[in-house]
Each structure stands twice: as C-alpha cells, then as structure tokens.
N, C-alpha and C positions, 0 to 999 in steps of 0.2 A: 504494500500500500504506500503510495507516494507520500502521504501525510507523515508517515513514520520516518521516512528518509529526510523529509524537510524539517521536521520538528525535533529530531533526535540529536540535539546538540546542547551545549551550554549557551546561555544567552547573557552576555555581559556588555554593559555600556552600549547597548543597541546593536551588538554584533553577534551573529551565530558563529560559534567557534567550538573547536574540539578541546576537551580537557587535556591536561598534560600528565595524567596518571599513567601507570604502567599496566592497567587492566581495565576491562570493560564491564559495565552493567548490561546484562542481556535482558531485553524486554520480550516476554513471550505472550502469545495468545493462549490463555488457560484452557480454551476449548480445543483448539487444533494442535497446540504445541508448537506452532509456527514461530520462528524468530521474527519479531517485528522490528527490532532495532538493536544495535550494539553501540553503546555510548561510552566513550572513554571518560573515566571519572575525573571530576574536578579535584585538584589538590589544594593545599593551603595557599599556593600561589594564586589560584583563581578566587579563593575566598577573599584574599586581600584585594585583588583587582575589583571584585564585585562590590565590596564595601567602599572602596575608594571612589568608584564610579557613582555609587549611591550618595556618598557624602558630598561629592563635588556637584552633583546635579540638584540636590535637594533644596539648597538655599534659593535658587532662582525659581523653582517650582513653588516654594512656599510664598514667595512674593508675587506670584502671578495672580491674575484675576480669578477668583473662585468661579466665575461664570465661564472662563476659558477651561478651567479644570472640569466643570460639569459637562461641557461639550464633548470632552474625551469619552466620558462614560456613555453619553448618548450614542456616540459612534460605535462604542464597544458593544452595546446591545444590538445594534444593526449588524455588526459583524457576525455575532452568534446567530441571529435570525436568518441572515443571508446564507450562512454555511452550516445550517442546522443539520442537514442530512449527512454531510461529510463528518461533522463533529460527532454525531450520533454513532456513525460507523466506527470511529476511533474509540469512543467510550466502550462500545460493545465488544470490539476486538481485544482491547487491552484489559478490560476488567471482567469480562464474562457475564455481565448483567444483561438482562433481556432489553428489548427496545423500549419497553415501558419505563424501565429504570433509567435508561439514557435520556428519555424525554423528560422525566422528572428532574434529572440533574441539570439539563440545559435550561429548563424553566426556572429552577432555583438560582442558577448562575445569573440569568437575566434579572431576576428580582433583586439579587444582591447589588448588581450594577445600578439598577434603578434607585435603590435606596441610597447608594453612594452619591447619586446626583444631588439629592436634597442635602446630604451632609456637607457637600462642597460649599454650599451657600448658607448653611444654617449654623456654622460654628460661631456662637454669639459671645459678646463681651457684656460688661455690666458697669454701672456707676453705683458707688456706695457713698452714703453720707459720712462725714468725718466729725468727730467731737471738737475739732479745732476749726475755728472760723477761718475762711480763706483757703482751706485745703480741699482738694477733690481727689477721690479714690477711683481709679479706673482699673478694671480687671480685663485683660486681653487673653484670648485663647490662641495658643501657638502650637504648631506641630511639634512632636517630640524629636523628629530628625530622621532617623533610619530605623526601620522595623524589620525584624526577622520573622518569617512565617515558615513553619514546618508542618506540612500537610500529610494526611493519611491516604491510603490507597482506595478506600471504599467509595467515597464521594470526592475524588481529588479536585475536580474543577470547582464545584460549588463550595467545598470547605475552604479551599485556597482563597476564593473570592470573598468569602465571609470576612476575612481579615485584610486581604490585599486591597479590595475596593475601597473600604472606608479609610484605610491608612493613606492611600494615594489621594483620595478626595480631600482629605484634611491637610494636604501639603507635605506629606512625608515621602521618602523613597523607601523601596522594599527590596529585600533579598529573600527569595523564596527557594526552599529546598523541598521538592516533592519526594514522596515515598519511592523507594527503589522499584516497587511493583507497578507504579503508575507514572513513569517519568514524562510521558507524552501528555496524558490527560491532565496531570497535575502540574506540569511544568511547561513544556513546549507549547501546548495549546494556549495556556494563559499568556505567554509571551507573544504569540501570534495575534491573539485578540487585541492586545494593547498596542502592538506594533502597527496593525492595520488601522487602529483607532487614532493613531497620531500621537501617542504618548511620547514625550521627548526622551531621547537616549539617556540611559543611566538611572532612570527612576525606578525601573523594574529590572531585576537581574535574577536569572534562574541558574541554580547550581545543582547538577545531577551528580551525586556523590554518595559516600557512605562513611559512617563513623570509623570504619576500619582504615580509611584513607586519611581523614582530616581530624579524627578525634573529636574534641569538643570546641574546635576553633570557631564554629559558627556562633556559639553562645558566648564564649569567653572573649571574643574579639571586642576591642574597646568602642567600636563605632556604633553598633545597634543599641538602642535604649529600651526597646520592648521586644519580648519574645512571645509569639503566639504559636502554641503547639497543640495539635490534635493527634491523639494516639492512645497507646496503652497507659495505664496508671503506673506500671513499672518504669517505663521510660520517662513518664511525666514527673515522677519523683526526682529523677536525676536532673531533668531540665530545671525543675524548681530549685533544687539545691545549688546548681551552678549559677542560675540567674540571681538568687538571693546573695550569693557570695560576691557577685559583681554589681549588686544594687540595681538590677534591671527589673522593670515591670514584666509581669507575665499574665497571659490568659491561657489556661490549661483546660482543654476539653478532652476528658479521659474516658476510661472504660465505664461500663454500666451493667446492671443486672435488673433490668426493668421488670415490674410486675404488671400484669393485665388482670384487673380485678372485676369479677362479675358478681353483683349483689343479688339478693334473693328475690327482688321484684322484677328481674329480667325474664320476661316470658314471651311466648308467641313470636310475632314478627321481630320484636326487639331482641329476643334471644338469637334468632337467625342472623340478625345484623351483627350482634356481638361475636358470633362465630366467624363471620366474614372479616370483621375488624381484627380478631385475634389471629387469624391465619395470615392476614397482611402484616400485622405487627411482628409476627415471628419469622415469616418466610420471605418477606420482600428482600430482594438481592441475596437470596440464599442465607439470610440471617446474618450477613456480614455488615451489620449496621449497629452503631453504638446505642441507638435508641430502640433496638429490637426488644421485644418482650421475651425474656428468657423463661419467666414463670407465669403460667396461666392459672390464676387462683380463682376458684369458683365456689360459690356458696353451696353447701352440701345439698340443699333443697332442690337445686337445679343441676347438680353435677351430672347425673345420669344422662339427661336429655342433651345438655351441652356437649358432654364427652362424645356421645354417639354422633352428633352432627359435626363436631370438630374433626373427629377421626375420618368421617366420610369425606369432608372437604379436603383434608390433607391427602388422602389417598387419590383424590381426583387431580392433584397438581401434576402437571406435565414437566418432566425433567429432560433436558436435551440441548439442542443447538440454540444459543441465545439469539441468533439472528432469525430464527423461526418465530413468526408472530404468535404462534400458539404456545410457545414455551413459557412456563412460569419460573422455573429454576434452571439456571445455567451452572457452570462449574464453579468451584471455589477458586480463589486466586492462585493457589499453588499447592504442591504436594505437602509442604510443611503444615499448611492449614488443615488439609485433609487428615493428616496424622493426628493433629491436635483434637479434632472433633471425634475421631475414632476412639482416642484414649478416654475422652470424657464419657462417651456412651458406654464403653467397657466398664469404667469405674462405677457408673450409675447402676448398671446391671449387676455387677459384683456386690453392690451394697443393697441389693434387694428390689430394685426398680423392675417394673413390668413394662415391656415394650408393646404398646397398642399398635404402633406402626414401627417396623424396624427396617429402615431403608438400607440398601446395599451401598457400598462405595467401590468406585473403580476409576482409575485415572484421577482426574481432578474433580470427579463428581461424587457427591454424597447425597443420596436420596433422603427425603424427609423422614424423620424419626419422631415419634411421640412416646414419651415415658411417663408413667404414673407410679405411685406407691413408693417414691423415693423417700427415705427417712428425712424428716425436716432438718435434722442437724447435719446432714451430708454437706460436705464442702461444695459439691456440685450445685446445690441449691443457692449458694452464696457467691458464685463466681460468674463471670461473663462467658457465654458460649457464643463464639463467632462462627456460627454455622447453623444448618437447618435442623435443629433439635429443640423440641418443645417439651417443657416439664409441666405436667398437669398436677395440681394439688387442690384438695378441698379444704374449706374452712367452715367453722360453725358460727355464723352470725357476723355482723358488721365489725364488732370489736376484734374478733379473731382475724378477720380479713385484714384490718389495718395493721394488726401486729405482724402478720406474716409478710405483708407488703414492705414493712419497715425492717424486716429481718435480713438486712444486707448492709455491707459497708459502703455500697454505692448509692447514688441518688441523682441520676440524671433525669429520667423521665418515667412516668407511670400513666396508665389509663384506668379509669373507673367507669363501669357501665351500670346504669340504673334507670328505672322508669321515672324517678323523681330527681329533676335537675338540681334542686337546692340540697337535697340529700347528697348528691354527688359532689357538690361543692364543699359541703361540710366534711365529707370523707377525704376529699382531695387536700384540704387544708391540714389534715392530720398526718399526711404522708410526707416524709422528709426527702422529697425529691425537688429539684429545681423547677421541673415542669410536670404538671399533672393535667391530663386531658380527659374531660368527662364526655363519655359516649363518642370516642374517636379512637384512632390508633395511637400507639406509643410513638410512632415515627413522625408525628406532626411537627412542622416547622412553619414559622411566619416571620419574615424579615422585619415586621413592624414591632415585634416584641422581643424581649431578651431571650438569649439562649445560654444555658449553663447549668451546672449541676452542683450537688452537695457531696460531702464526704470524699471518697476516693474517686468520684467522678469529676473532680477538678476544682479549679479556682477561677474566679472572675466570671464576667458575663460579656457577651458580644451582642451586636445589633443595636440600632438606634442610639440613644444617648449613652449607652454603655460603651459602644465603640468610640464615640466621640471622647468620652472620658479616658479611655485606654490609649488612644492614639494621638491625643493632644494634651497639652498642659496649660495651666493658667499662670499668668504673670500679673502681679500687682504693680501698677504705676501710680504713684501719688504726685500731684502737681499743685503748685501754688505760685501766685505772682508776687505777693508781698514778701517782706524780709523780716519775719518776727525774731524775737530773741530765742536763742536755742540753749538748752541746758549744757552745762559742763560736767 
C-alpha cells in the first residue's frame, strides 16, 4: 500500500526522513501478516533534533493570530474528510479493526480537531481588583512551550489528536511518539494531516522509536514541559515518576477494569438493549479498548434471562477479515497479545470459572469467550483484559452491585443500566470511576466533556477547559502608572 511507503518515516522540522538507528521497527498487518513498512528507528540524535525544531518554531506560533491557528484545524478536518476512504484502509490494515471501528476513529479525530478550533480563540485572560489604589491585576494565559505526546496502538489517531490538537491550538509545539504497533496510524498519518493543512514546519514532529533505543530521553529531555501519555498503568507509573523528578506536568490515561452494571428493573425491551450495549462495551475492537467492560455485573433477579440473551448475541458475532463489512471481530494486534489473553482464560478456568462460550485462538485471532462463576476474589476479576473475554457475575441488590463495581483498583469508566434514570444517576455517583454512563456503553466519548479516570486509571483530565489548563499556563501582570512609596 503506497500510504505505508509514504508515511513510514520520521517527521522532523517539516521533513520526512529516515532514523539513524541500527535496526528497524517492522509494521505488520495483524490479519494477513503482510509487512506494511520497515522504519529505521529514531535515536537520541533525532530526539534532540525534534525538540530543537519544536523549541525554535514554537515562539512564532504562539505569537501568531489565534484565528490563523484555527484555520489550520479547519483545513485538517477537510483533509480527513477528503481522504477518509484511504485513511480508513490504513487504520484497518494496521490495527485489524473492522471498518466500523475505523469510521468511529476518523469521526472522533475530526471532533477533536473541531474542538481545537474553538480552543485556539477561547484561551481567555482576566482582570482582578487590587487592594491598592492605582494598581491593576491582569492575568494572561500563555502556552507552556513544547508538549510530548505518547500514544497507544488501539485508537492511535484519535488518542494522539486528543492531546496534539489542543496543544497546537493553544500555541504550543508537539513531539509525538506513536506506539510501535501503530507507527503509521498514530504517527505518519497525523503528520500528513497537518502537513496538508499548512501547519508551519517544526511545530509537529513525529519520532518512531523504542525505549530500547532512546531510553527515557523523550521524558527527561529539558525542552518539553508537559507529558501526555496513554497506555498501561505499569508504564504510566514510570512516566509519572520521571516527569515528577523533572517537574513536568502530566496527563496519564491508563488501564481500566470497567464494570457494566444491570439493575433489577431492566426488563423486556430495555433488557434486550442492555444486552446489545454490553456486547458492544466488551467486544468492540476485539476488547482492545481501555474503556471496554471487563465485568458484566447483573442483578440476580434478571441474571438468567440476561445471560441467555448475552451468550446468544456473543455466539452470533462474526470473526474474520476486518475488511469484510460483515465482520464484527478482527485479529488482535499481535501474537504477544494473543498469548496474554490465552493465559488469562486458562487462569480463570483453573480457578473454577465456567466457560459459557469458549472461543478458539489461532494466528492472531481469539474468538469471543464468556466466563461465569469466577471467584470474586480472583485476580482476574480485578485486572484489565485487553481482548474478547467477558466475565459475567451476579449481585444481590443495588448495594451489592455498587460494591462489586467498586471492587477494583481502576476507575476509568462504568455503565449502569436501569429503567429509572434518576436511580441510575444516584448509583453512578456512588461508583468511583471518572466517567459513568447511564443506559449506554462503557466506551462512550464526547469531546465537549472531560475524559479521565481515578485510581490506577490515571491522573489528570483532557478535553475542553481541562486541556486548556494542561497545555497552557497563567501569568500575572500587575500594572500601575503612579509612583507610590514602597516598603523597605
């Protein structure tokens, strides 16, 4: 595919170039096994060059008209819309998600760009009164300077733009390192979008590399002031430690162990809808989603009916070629992820779980699995499962359901299904997750409201004013015209 040849490079100071490392990152299609690109890794030399380009370009960008910055994002949306079919093919080939997943990601990417348009012209200042006559207090909002973004493989374009777009809109420069499993979708494609949109050289730099080559140079480098990371909590802890040591701000969007809670008043058509929402929450993009529902918690009074319908719906899911419009589940991203899912299923069965659906695994494919009867204290019930495995468990009444939903060290997202919306809100407010959705999926996102979790699911928030606060800083300037006495 020509797009992979075109986009499979480092992008530094407005130039597509090769890395100077001694080895290549190989980008594979997880469905066919075809080699999509071989990209020579960036070294510390390229890290320095990217940060120097960003530092050099940022000042002029910060002083530019916010309306000029907004126009870049208007053009970026048009680039995606004009090349949507091509970009969808890239996402499907590199990530193994079906076409519906690619469409969702492209739509989300456009929404993040549209949100950035308003941020470009909405970074406000303020005037404050002073207790001293003749003095005026002004507070100005300024960009932080240079931002580092480390993005994951599962939604690489949309997740990158969740940080890249507001950071640029607010007058910063960005250095982006995509995950090694998605160097094109999360790196080259982002660069191409902004290049075609007319973003000045140096403001966005893409480094395709690995910690084995550069160590912690991206985080420890003196130029970036903010680190935005999305990935596992294990790596997130390391990022947080390094950033704190160097007094850098962080936004950490980490792992999850979402609960999908079905209360006792969910009956009839509403139960059928809850089943569909649960299947989507667990199996969208093969379960490789940080917001995916690991645990399906159902009130015991509706457990039998829900379980019967849920199992039937899971059995009906089609596994196969992600380019086939009829496919629901494509391959996992790589063999390592397949092995991880196999290990979790074996552990659960060894601990006494019953497989209501026990999908086979072959190549990079893992068919859907539904497990029930797992002991509540099992570690499997408290960890993230990044694959198509659902855990069903029953609870006895609302109090027990809330307790079980909260029985996890993670807290990114949860869903609560009920016939009584206000009851759902009351339950939602008792659940220690950053985002709780009543009568929806756990995978819901909206660029108009905050995104972020509690506990081991991360630190900080993104979207809207939270992104403005993260990627800009306030400066107090006091002014006066007279010359009063000053204390010694």
